[in-house]
C-alpha positions as semicolon CSV with decimal commas, in nm:
position;residue;x (nm);y (nm);z (nm)
1;C;0,869;0,717;-0,499
2;L;0,858;0,624;-0,107
3;V;0,669;0,299;-0,035
4;T;0,598;0,236;0,359
5;A;0,614;-0,129;0,492
6;S;0,788;-0,226;0,172
7;T;1,023;-0,501;0,263
8;Q;0,790;-0,796;0,186
9;G;0,462;-0,880;0,035
10;I;0,283;-0,630;-0,167
11;G;0,486;-0,337;-0,044
12;L;0,807;-0,492;-0,189
13;A;0,660;-0,599;-0,502
14;I;0,532;-0,255;-0,571
15;A;0,875;-0,108;-0,491
16;G;1,041;-0,348;-0,728
17;R;0,789;-0,272;-0,989
18;F;0,843;0,113;-0,948
19;A;1,210;0,050;-0,976
20;A;1,211;-0,160;-1,260
21;E;1,032;0,109;-1,444
22;G;1,288;0,340;-1,385
23;A;1,198;0,513;-1,050
24;K;1,417;0,593;-0,757
25;V;1,270;0,431;-0,459
26;C;1,286;0,439;-0,071
27;V;1,163;0,117;0,101
28;S;1,099;0,102;0,462
29;S;1,034;-0,148;0,763
30;R;1,066;-0,144;1,141
31;K;1,363;-0,395;1,106
32;Q;1,723;-0,263;0,973
33;D;1,797;-0,627;0,845
34;A;1,443;-0,645;0,642
35;V;1,544;-0,312;0,499
36;D;1,888;-0,431;0,404
37;E;1,766;-0,732;0,240
38;A;1,504;-0,539;0,038
39;V;1,715;-0,305;-0,091
40;A;1,950;-0,595;-0,207
41;A;1,683;-0,764;-0,372
42;I;1,552;-0,461;-0,559
43;Q;1,900;-0,349;-0,678
44;A;1,951;-0,706;-0,809
45;L;1,668;-0,655;-1,055
46;P;1,762;-0,640;-1,399
47;G;1,805;-0,295;-1,527
48;V;1,758;-0,124;-1,177
49;D;1,959;0,181;-1,114
50;K;2,128;0,080;-0,777
51;E;2,235;0,416;-0,678
52;G;1,856;0,517;-0,699
53;I;1,741;0,262;-0,431
54;M;1,752;0,316;-0,063
55;G;1,598;0,211;0,255
56;V;1,520;0,372;0,597
57;V;1,383;0,203;0,928
58;C;1,050;0,341;0,988
59;H;0,775;0,279;1,241
60;V;0,479;0,455;1,081
61;D;0,298;0,517;1,430
62;K;0,618;0,744;1,555
63;R;0,616;1,079;1,405
64;E;0,991;1,130;1,436
65;H;1,037;0,828;1,213
66;R;0,795;0,957;0,943
67;E;0,985;1,276;0,966
68;A;1,313;1,120;0,918
69;I;1,230;0,907;0,628
70;L;1,050;1,185;0,431
71;K;1,355;1,417;0,494
72;L;1,615;1,155;0,407
73;T;1,411;1,038;0,094
74;K;1,387;1,398;-0,033
75;E;1,755;1,471;0,047
76;K;1,900;1,161;-0,131
77;L;1,658;1,069;-0,425
78;G;1,579;1,446;-0,487
79;T;1,209;1,426;-0,510
80;I;0,903;1,243;-0,350
81;D;0,653;1,217;-0,645
82;V;0,471;0,895;-0,526
83;L;0,384;0,810;-0,193
84;V;0,233;0,455;-0,130
85;L;0,113;0,404;0,204
86;N;0,125;0,029;0,255
87;A;0,141;-0,039;0,645
88;A;-0,094;-0,271;0,786
89;A;-0,165;-0,482;1,080
90;S;-0,403;-0,757;1,160
91;S;-0,322;-0,857;1,525
92;F;-0,659;-1,028;1,614
93;T;-0,858;-1,306;1,467
94;G;-1,211;-1,427;1,585
95;L;-1,531;-1,286;1,638
96;T;-1,552;-0,891;1,584
97;M;-1,735;-0,845;1,928
98;D;-1,451;-1,049;2,089
99;T;-1,166;-0,809;1,974
100;P;-0,991;-0,701;2,301
101;E;-0,928;-0,318;2,323
102;K;-0,571;-0,330;2,273
103;H;-0,582;-0,505;1,968
104;Y;-0,856;-0,262;1,825
105;D;-0,631;0,005;1,917
106;K;-0,344;-0,144;1,726
107;I;-0,527;-0,211;1,414
108;M;-0,677;0,114;1,388
109;R;-0,338;0,303;1,475
110;T;-0,162;0,138;1,193
111;N;-0,418;0,099;0,931
112;L;-0,602;0,422;0,952
113;R;-0,450;0,663;1,187
114;S;-0,072;0,616;1,066
115;T;-0,190;0,638;0,699
116;F;-0,359;0,989;0,769
117;L;-0,055;1,127;0,991
118;F;0,198;1,000;0,738
119;A;0,018;1,167;0,437
120;Q;-0,019;1,474;0,671
121;D;0,332;1,489;0,733
122;A;0,449;1,444;0,368
123;M;0,278;1,760;0,244
124;P;0,573;1,966;0,264
125;Y;0,792;1,698;0,100
126;L;0,555;1,626;-0,222
127;T;0,680;1,740;-0,546
128;K;0,477;2,016;-0,683
129;P;0,261;1,894;-0,948
130;A;0,306;1,982;-1,316
131;A;0,080;2,247;-1,473
132;V;0,071;2,060;-1,792
133;P;-0,049;1,689;-1,835
134;P;0,261;1,465;-1,775
135;K;0,418;1,250;-2,046
136;P;0,318;0,892;-2,065
137;S;0,505;0,612;-1,893
138;T;0,621;0,855;-1,610
139;F;0,516;0,884;-1,257
140;T;0,310;1,188;-1,135
141;T;0,251;1,365;-0,802
142;N;-0,001;1,127;-0,612
143;I;-0,067;0,940;-0,276
144;L;-0,198;0,559;-0,321
145;M;-0,322;0,393;-0,011
146;T;-0,335;0,012;0,019
147;G;-0,684;-0,062;0,156
148;S;-0,838;-0,421;0,106
149;I;-1,161;-0,585;-0,053
150;T;-1,275;-0,645;0,322
151;G;-1,359;-0,255;0,321
152;Y;-1,640;-0,357;0,100
153;E;-1,733;-0,718;0,243
154;P;-1,589;-0,783;0,569
155;A;-1,434;-1,136;0,625
156;A;-1,546;-1,287;0,949
157;P;-1,215;-1,347;1,128
158;I;-1,081;-1,013;1,082
159;G;-1,376;-0,782;1,143
160;I;-1,210;-0,471;1,289
161;Y;-0,947;-0,507;1,030
162;A;-1,197;-0,462;0,785
163;V;-1,364;-0,169;0,970
164;A;-1,042;0,002;0,943
165;K;-1,021;-0,043;0,558
166;T;-1,358;0,080;0,515
167;A;-1,270;0,389;0,712
168;M;-0,948;0,422;0,468
169;Q;-1,192;0,465;0,188
170;G;-1,361;0,782;0,358
171;L;-1,024;0,917;0,427
172;M;-0,915;0,887;0,069
173;K;-1,229;1,056;-0,059
174;A;-1,177;1,344;0,190
175;M;-0,808;1,382;0,110
176;N;-0,884;1,378;-0,255
177;A;-1,127;1,656;-0,216
178;E;-0,875;1,869;-0,079
179;L;-0,568;1,758;-0,278
180;G;-0,714;1,694;-0,608
181;P;-0,769;2,058;-0,687
182;R;-0,395;2,106;-0,586
183;G;-0,305;1,869;-0,843
184;I;-0,227;1,551;-0,610
185;R;-0,409;1,258;-0,707
186;V;-0,517;1,024;-0,433
187;N;-0,647;0,679;-0,476
188;L;-0,685;0,350;-0,308
189;L;-0,568;-0,007;-0,400
190;A;-0,809;-0,258;-0,262
191;P;-0,646;-0,616;-0,293
192;G;-0,843;-0,936;-0,236
193;L;-0,667;-1,231;-0,062
194;I;-0,327;-1,213;-0,145
195;R;-0,031;-1,457;-0,059
196;T;0,135;-1,258;0,196
197;N;0,282;-1,323;0,540
198;L;-0,022;-1,095;0,677
199;S;-0,271;-1,308;0,521
200;E;-0,084;-1,649;0,570
201;M;-0,376;-1,805;0,785
202;L;-0,647;-1,694;0,549
203;V;-0,481;-1,822;0,241
204;E;-0,410;-2,161;0,435
205;Q;-0,788;-2,176;0,529
206;A;-0,897;-2,082;0,170
207;E;-0,682;-2,310;-0,037
208;S;-0,775;-2,685;-0,065
209;G;-0,541;-2,947;-0,182
210;D;-0,589;-2,830;-0,548
211;G;-0,508;-2,467;-0,487
212;K;-0,873;-2,351;-0,514
213;V;-1,020;-2,103;-0,315
214;S;-1,287;-2,232;-0,100
215;G;-1,450;-2,183;0,243
216;I;-1,386;-1,814;0,315
217;T;-1,562;-1,505;0,254
218;P;-1,497;-1,302;0,029
219;C;-1,445;-1,565;-0,235
220;C;-1,337;-1,475;-0,599
221;V;-1,476;-1,597;-0,938
222;L;-1,108;-1,663;-1,054
223;G;-1,102;-1,910;-0,784
224;R;-0,736;-1,851;-0,673
225;V;-0,530;-1,655;-0,428
226;G;-0,365;-1,336;-0,571
227;E;0,011;-1,279;-0,580
228;P;0,177;-0,937;-0,476
229;S;0,327;-0,896;-0,835
230;E;-0,031;-0,857;-0,953
231;M;-0,092;-0,586;-0,722
232;A;0,236;-0,430;-0,818
233;G;0,092;-0,394;-1,164
234;V;-0,194;-0,221;-1,060
235;A;-0,038;0,029;-0,827
236;S;0,241;0,110;-1,132
237;F;-0,055;0,212;-1,340
238;A;-0,223;0,395;-1,069
239;C;0,066;0,605;-0,974
240;S;0,189;0,668;-1,338
241;A;0,105;0,940;-1,577
242;D;-0,123;0,693;-1,781
243;A;-0,371;0,726;-1,480
244;S;-0,339;1,100;-1,471
245;Y;-0,689;1,182;-1,507
246;V;-0,785;0,938;-1,225
247;T;-0,839;1,046;-0,869
248;G;-1,074;0,958;-0,586
249;E;-1,097;0,622;-0,707
250;T;-1,054;0,257;-0,568
251;F;-0,876;0,022;-0,776
252;I;-1,011;-0,332;-0,688
253;A;-0,767;-0,621;-0,770
254;A;-0,961;-0,899;-0,604
255;G;-1,019;-1,172;-0,861
256;G;-1,375;-1,088;-0,892
257;S;-1,463;-1,093;-0,517
258;P;-1,814;-0,975;-0,474
259;R;-1,876;-0,616;-0,300
260;L;-2,165;-0,391;-0,212
């Protein structure tokens, strides 16, 4: 399993969950120290095969980095059954129509362009899907993108981020139409407001003194911010043989957030 942007937050939680369930995992980040810390943290989890955990510095917007991590993962772990495309950026908060061009470009490049190009580069490296239905509780050949509930209902301060995440749903559908017949499942995970560094400002705005969500759209009926570990559980199912007949779908894990 190869998980991009996986040294903190949702990515780290997903990588750790996969490893705890017996998968060999490669984590990545733009910084070596972050990669080293993530590898050590996952290796310290109970029952994890330490030799099956690796990390590589990767800037998803650079083709040479994408090619390098794919090659190294294949060489060291033997296979790449699961590709989780988790890299995201939200470099501007404010009115959508006030978004500077440089921030528009960065948000689109990281969230959408790099997701497509990474998947494109990964095609020669993904394991050939089995001809028969896989055994339960194993991972199958598939691609999982991390989208957002804002792809359905934009949050006012991060409008262009929401646009990118909406476009990712279209990308997922287009890829699924081509890769599904080849046995490669393609799905998207759409988290709600999750406690991560990326969403720190929104979490602070959303939580009142008693920890209840208020004052931000989209809100959720569960009335609380989600945790990365809750996203990891959904991702684990989506990438496992238990979901072997599920493709071209969006797994919404947003605490009951409203959507179109």
